[in-house]
C-alpha positions in Angstrom: -8.0 -13.2 -34.0 -10.5 -16.1 -34.1 -13.8 -15.9 -33.0 -13.2 -18.5 -30.1 -10.0 -16.6 -28.7 -12.4 -13.6 -28.6 -14.9 -15.6 -26.7 -11.6 -16.8 -24.2 -10.6 -13.1 -23.7 -13.7 -12.1 -23.3 -14.8 -14.7 -20.8 -11.3 -13.7 -18.9 -12.2 -10.6 -19.0 -15.5 -11.0 -17.7 -14.1 -12.9 -14.3 -11.3 -10.5 -14.3 -13.9 -7.7 -13.5 -16.5 -9.8 -11.6 -13.5 -10.3 -9.2 -12.6 -6.8 -8.9 -16.0 -6.3 -8.0 -16.4 -8.8 -5.8 -13.2 -6.9 -3.5 -14.4 -4.0 -3.7 -17.9 -5.2 -2.5 -16.4 -7.0 0.5 -13.6 -4.3 1.2 -16.9 -1.6 2.0 -18.8 -4.3 3.6 -15.9 -4.9 6.0 -14.0 -1.7 6.2 -14.2 -0.6 9.7 -14.6 -4.6 11.1 -11.5 -6.7 12.1 -11.4 -8.4 8.9 -9.9 -5.9 6.7 -8.4 -3.8 10.1 -4.7 -5.6 9.6 -4.8 -4.6 5.8 -5.1 -1.1 7.2 -2.5 -1.4 9.2 -0.1 -3.0 6.6 -0.5 0.2 4.8 0.1 2.6 7.6 3.0 0.7 8.1 4.3 1.1 4.3 3.2 4.5 4.2 5.9 5.2 7.2 8.6 3.2 5.7 8.5 5.5 2.5 9.4 8.1 4.5 12.2 6.4 6.1 13.4 5.2 2.7 13.0 8.7 0.8 14.8 10.4 4.0 17.8 7.4 3.9 17.6 7.9 -0.4 18.4 12.3 0.0 21.2 11.3 3.3 18.8 11.2 6.3 18.3 8.3 8.7 15.5 6.2 10.3 15.5 6.8 14.2 12.4 4.9 14.7 9.0 4.4 13.2 6.0 3.6 15.6 2.4 2.5 14.6 -0.3 3.2 16.3 -3.8 1.0 17.2 -5.9 4.0 15.7 -4.3 3.6 12.1 -1.8 6.7 13.0 2.0 6.2 12.8 5.3 8.4 12.6 8.6 8.1 11.0 11.2 9.5 13.2 14.1 10.3 10.1 16.0 13.5 10.5 18.5 15.0 7.5 17.7 14.2 3.8 15.8 16.7 1.9 12.4 17.7 4.2 10.5 18.1 0.8 11.0 14.5 -0.8 10.6 12.9 2.8 7.6 14.7 3.5 5.7 13.5 -0.1 7.3 9.9 0.3 4.0 8.5 2.4 1.1 9.0 0.2 2.8 8.5 -2.8 4.8 5.4 -1.0 2.4 3.4 -0.5 0.4 4.2 -3.6 3.8 2.6 -5.6 4.5 -0.3 -2.6 0.7 -1.1 -3.9 1.2 -1.0 -7.2 4.5 -2.9 -6.8 3.2 -5.8 -5.2 0.1 -5.9 -7.4 1.8 -6.3 -10.5 4.2 -9.1 -8.6 1.8 -10.8 -8.2 0.1 -10.5 -11.8 3.5 -11.7 -13.1 4.8 -14.2 -10.3 3.2 -16.8 -11.8 4.8 -20.4 -10.2 6.4 -18.0 -7.6 3.8 -16.3 -6.1 4.7 -18.1 -3.1 8.2 -16.7 -3.0 7.3 -13.2 -3.4 5.1 -13.7 -0.2 7.5 -15.1 1.4 10.1 -12.5 0.5 7.5 -9.6 1.7 6.5 -12.0 4.9 10.7 -11.2 5.5 11.4 -7.9 4.6 8.1 -6.8 7.2 10.3 -8.7 9.9 13.5 -7.1 9.1 11.9 -3.8 8.8 9.9 -4.4 12.2 12.7 -5.5 13.7 15.5 -2.9 12.5 13.2 0.5 12.7 10.1 -0.1 14.7 9.5 0.9 18.4 6.7 0.5 20.8 4.4 -2.8 21.7 1.9 -2.5 19.3 4.0 -1.8 16.3 6.5 -4.6 16.7 4.0 -7.2 17.6 1.9 -6.3 14.2 4.6 -6.0 12.5 6.5 -10.2 13.4 3.2 -11.4 13.5 1.9 -10.1 10.1 5.5 -10.9 8.9 5.0 -14.6 10.0 1.9 -14.7 8.7 3.3 -14.0 5.4 5.6 -16.7 5.8 3.2 -19.3 6.7 0.9 -18.7 3.8 3.7 -18.7 1.3 4.4 -22.0 2.7 1.3 -23.9 3.3 -1.7 -21.6 0.8 -1.5 -22.5 -3.0 0.0 -21.0 -5.9 -3.8 -19.4 -6.5 -4.2 -18.2 -3.1 -0.8 -16.6 -2.6 -1.5 -14.7 -6.0 -4.9 -13.4 -4.6 -3.1 -12.5 -1.2 -0.9 -9.9 -3.7 -3.7 -8.8 -5.1 -5.7 -7.9 -2.0 -2.5 -6.4 0.0 -1.7 -4.5 -3.3 -5.0 -3.1 -4.3 -6.0 -2.4 -0.9 -2.9 0.1 -0.7 -3.5 1.8 -3.5 -7.4 2.0 -2.5 -6.4 2.8 1.3 -3.8 5.9 -0.5 -6.7 7.3 -2.1 -8.9 7.1 1.1 -6.3 8.5 3.2 -5.5 11.9 0.9 -9.0 12.7 1.1 -9.7 11.8 4.4 -6.3 13.4 6.1 -5.7 16.5 3.7 -9.2 17.3 1.8 -11.5 16.6 4.6 -9.2 17.8 7.3 -6.9 20.3 6.3 -6.0 21.7 9.0 -5.0 19.2 11.2 -1.2 18.2 10.8 -0.3 15.7 8.2 2.3 15.4 5.9 0.4 18.1 3.2 0.0 20.2 6.4 3.9 20.5 7.3 4.8 20.0 3.2 2.4 23.9 2.8 4.5 25.1 6.3 8.0 24.1 4.2 6.6 25.6 1.0 4.2 27.9 1.9 1.6 26.3 -0.8 -1.6 25.1 0.6 -2.4 21.9 2.1 -5.2 21.7 0.3 -3.4 22.0 -2.9 -0.9 18.9 -1.8 -3.7 16.4 -1.6 -5.5 17.9 -5.0 -2.1 16.8 -6.3 -1.3 13.6 -4.6 -4.9 12.2 -4.9 -4.6 12.9 -8.5 -1.4 11.1 -9.0 -2.8 8.1 -6.4 -6.2 7.9 -8.9 -4.1 8.2 -12.2 -1.8 5.3 -10.9 -4.5 3.3 -10.0 -6.8 3.9 -12.6 -3.2 3.0 -15.0 -2.7 -0.3 -12.9 -6.4 -1.5 -13.9 -6.5 -0.5 -17.1 -3.5 -2.4 -18.2 -3.8 -5.3 -15.8 -8.0 -5.6 -18.0 -6.3 -5.6 -21.1 -3.9 -8.1 -20.3 -6.6 -10.8 -18.7 
């Protein structure tokens, strides 16, 4: 590699790290504000649909999904494998985040199409499975936002949006596991129900899930950094 190529790569990686630093700073400052709130609800949406997909994949079904303004949610999905379904929430939102992040990074000129497809999927899932005024309103409006953004925003802005959605989903999965499972293991949660099912303590599941989440997030970060 020539000296000029090395300088170019160093410059790209510096911009990459600066962008990540700016993203986490903004997220930290505005975490409990209306600026980040729609992203948090979107991750809850991904969490609940992950339960539903796991249920369907193991022979069950989805009756309905509900979302709460207080960043809660529930997926009523009878049948299927309870172990797989309960495990799919936090890890599912993590995998969704990784998939959206990778799609945004690899899409190139097709990034608006990815945003468009995501918007269509959000609206379709909402109309099919989400029930309750808040959940339906959020799903439809967020999906419409994605459709409009895909149509009118620039290519670079579409890539940035997909990156933000993916990163937030990965980060929120980690924070959610810590808050819901490790900090408050006595409260009802996926891990608490899994503990009742398996006899393995809630905290053990929390440690396992957060370890997987940190490992996947670190792998995604290092992969993106090396290719920057």
